[in-house]
C-alpha positions as CSV (number, residue, x, y, z in Angstrom):
1,M,-10.6,75.3,-33.0
2,K,-13.9,76.3,-34.6
3,F,-15.5,73.1,-33.1
4,L,-15.3,74.3,-29.5
5,P,-17.5,77.4,-29.9
6,K,-20.2,75.4,-31.6
7,I,-20.2,72.9,-28.7
8,G,-20.4,75.8,-26.2
9,L,-23.3,77.4,-28.1
10,I,-25.2,74.0,-28.2
11,F,-24.5,73.5,-24.5
12,I,-25.8,76.9,-23.5
13,L,-28.9,76.5,-25.8
14,G,-29.6,73.0,-24.3
15,I,-29.3,74.3,-20.7
16,S,-31.6,77.2,-21.6
17,L,-34.3,74.9,-23.0
18,I,-34.1,72.6,-19.9
19,A,-34.4,75.6,-17.6
20,F,-37.5,76.9,-19.4
21,S,-39.1,73.5,-19.7
22,C,-38.7,72.9,-16.0
23,S,-40.3,76.1,-14.9
24,K,-43.5,75.6,-13.1
25,P,-46.6,76.9,-14.8
26,E,-48.5,79.6,-12.9
27,D,-51.3,78.3,-10.7
28,F,-54.4,80.5,-10.2
29,P,-57.7,79.8,-8.5
30,D,-60.5,78.5,-10.7
31,I,-62.6,81.6,-9.8
32,P,-61.5,84.4,-12.1
33,H,-59.8,87.4,-10.6
34,I,-59.5,90.8,-12.2
35,E,-57.4,93.9,-11.5
36,F,-58.0,97.5,-12.7
37,E,-55.2,98.7,-15.0
38,S,-56.2,102.0,-16.5
39,F,-59.0,104.2,-18.0
40,T,-58.2,106.4,-21.0
41,K,-60.6,109.2,-22.1
42,L,-61.1,109.7,-25.8
43,R,-62.3,113.1,-27.1
44,N,-64.3,113.9,-30.2
45,S,-63.4,116.7,-32.8
46,Q,-65.1,119.3,-30.6
47,D,-62.8,118.4,-27.7
48,I,-65.6,116.8,-25.7
49,D,-65.0,113.6,-23.8
50,E,-67.1,111.0,-25.6
51,K,-65.6,107.6,-25.1
52,G,-63.1,105.9,-22.9
53,I,-61.1,102.7,-22.8
54,L,-61.2,100.5,-19.7
55,E,-58.3,98.1,-19.3
56,F,-58.1,95.4,-16.8
57,S,-56.1,92.2,-16.3
58,F,-57.4,88.8,-15.4
59,T,-56.3,85.4,-14.1
60,D,-58.3,82.1,-14.2
61,G,-57.1,78.7,-13.0
62,D,-59.1,76.4,-15.2
63,G,-59.0,78.6,-18.3
64,D,-62.7,78.7,-19.0
65,I,-62.9,82.4,-19.7
66,G,-64.9,83.5,-22.8
67,L,-68.0,82.5,-24.6
68,Y,-68.6,80.5,-27.8
69,G,-70.1,82.5,-30.6
70,W,-73.0,80.1,-31.0
71,N,-74.1,80.4,-27.4
72,T,-76.2,83.6,-27.0
73,N,-78.9,82.5,-24.5
74,P,-78.8,83.4,-20.8
75,P,-76.8,82.9,-18.7
76,Y,-74.3,82.8,-21.5
77,D,-75.3,85.9,-23.5
78,V,-72.7,88.1,-21.8
79,N,-69.8,87.5,-19.4
80,L,-68.4,91.0,-18.8
81,F,-70.7,93.1,-16.6
82,I,-70.3,96.8,-16.4
83,K,-72.3,99.2,-14.3
84,Y,-72.3,103.0,-14.8
85,F,-72.4,105.5,-11.9
86,E,-72.7,109.3,-11.7
87,K,-71.6,111.3,-8.7
88,Q,-74.8,113.1,-7.6
89,N,-74.7,115.4,-4.6
90,G,-71.3,113.9,-3.5
91,E,-72.4,110.2,-3.7
92,F,-72.0,107.8,-6.6
93,E,-75.4,106.5,-7.8
94,E,-75.9,103.7,-10.3
95,V,-77.6,105.1,-13.4
96,I,-79.6,103.1,-15.9
97,L,-79.4,104.9,-19.2
98,T,-82.6,104.9,-21.2
99,F,-83.7,106.9,-24.2
100,F,-86.9,107.1,-26.3
101,N,-86.4,105.4,-29.7
102,N,-88.4,107.2,-32.3
103,E,-88.3,104.3,-34.7
104,T,-89.8,101.7,-32.3
105,Q,-91.8,104.3,-30.2
106,E,-90.4,102.6,-27.1
107,F,-87.8,103.3,-24.4
108,D,-84.5,101.5,-24.9
109,T,-81.9,100.9,-22.3
110,I,-78.1,101.3,-22.9
111,Y,-76.1,98.4,-21.5
112,F,-72.4,98.4,-21.1
113,D,-72.2,94.6,-20.7
114,A,-70.2,92.7,-23.3
115,R,-69.0,89.3,-24.4
116,I,-65.4,88.1,-24.0
117,P,-64.5,85.6,-26.7
118,I,-63.1,82.2,-26.0
119,I,-59.6,82.1,-24.6
120,N,-58.1,78.6,-25.1
121,P,-54.9,78.1,-23.1
122,S,-52.6,75.5,-24.7
123,G,-50.6,72.9,-22.9
124,E,-51.2,70.8,-19.8
125,S,-52.0,73.7,-17.5
126,K,-55.2,75.5,-18.4
127,S,-54.4,78.5,-16.2
128,C,-54.6,81.7,-18.1
129,K,-53.9,85.4,-17.6
130,G,-54.2,88.4,-19.8
131,K,-55.5,91.9,-20.3
132,I,-58.8,93.1,-21.7
133,E,-59.6,96.5,-23.2
134,I,-63.2,97.7,-23.9
135,E,-64.3,101.0,-25.4
136,L,-67.2,102.6,-23.6
137,F,-69.4,105.7,-24.2
138,I,-68.8,108.0,-21.2
139,N,-70.7,111.2,-21.9
140,N,-74.4,111.0,-20.8
141,Y,-75.7,114.0,-22.8
142,F,-79.0,113.9,-20.8
143,S,-77.2,114.5,-17.5
144,D,-75.6,117.6,-16.0
145,F,-73.3,115.5,-13.8
146,D,-69.7,115.5,-14.9
147,T,-68.1,112.9,-12.6
148,I,-68.7,109.2,-13.4
149,R,-67.3,105.8,-12.4
150,F,-67.6,102.2,-13.8
151,D,-67.7,99.0,-11.8
152,A,-67.0,95.7,-13.7
153,Y,-66.7,92.0,-13.1
154,I,-66.6,88.9,-15.3
155,K,-68.0,85.4,-15.1
156,D,-66.4,82.2,-16.6
157,R,-68.3,79.4,-18.4
158,A,-68.8,77.7,-15.0
159,L,-70.6,80.9,-13.9
160,N,-67.9,81.7,-11.3
161,K,-68.1,85.4,-10.6
162,S,-64.9,87.4,-10.3
163,N,-64.3,90.2,-7.8
164,T,-65.6,93.6,-8.8
165,I,-63.3,96.4,-9.8
166,S,-64.0,100.1,-9.9
167,T,-62.5,102.9,-12.0
168,P,-61.3,106.0,-10.2
169,E,-63.5,109.0,-10.6
170,I,-63.7,110.1,-14.2
171,I,-64.3,113.8,-14.8
172,I,-66.1,114.4,-18.1
173,K,-65.6,117.5,-20.2
174,K,-69.1,118.3,-21.3
175,H,-70.5,120.6,-24.1
């Protein structure tokens, strides 16, 4: 009598494995696609908005998202491109953030661009999908404007450019 439940369990397990192995892998275009997920503000100890976390999802049909660590020369130095905007007089304007570096006695530019590491899908299908989070400084202390936005896009190793996403308006709590 104990033999019958074991056969039933093996049968159900076998059917489950067949069902999962026969499921078709997801098929995405080779050009990466991204979707905005969320933006979370982080405050410092003085209750001032200082940083934020941008989260977005991605899909890529041929799985060539990410850069190898040894490759740091253009066009493979960055693959996540982020632009910073401030709402000035009712319109969003892209702002290039620069500051004077006392050590070098030169102006430096703050870039929000970044590197996504290699993502290696396993199996026959190289299609991949996932989520990416990046922490960004959001409070421009040299500006009186308190409403910002970020635009972002990615490029894969074949230099295919994704669509561009935008965050909603982000209201910054200043000094």
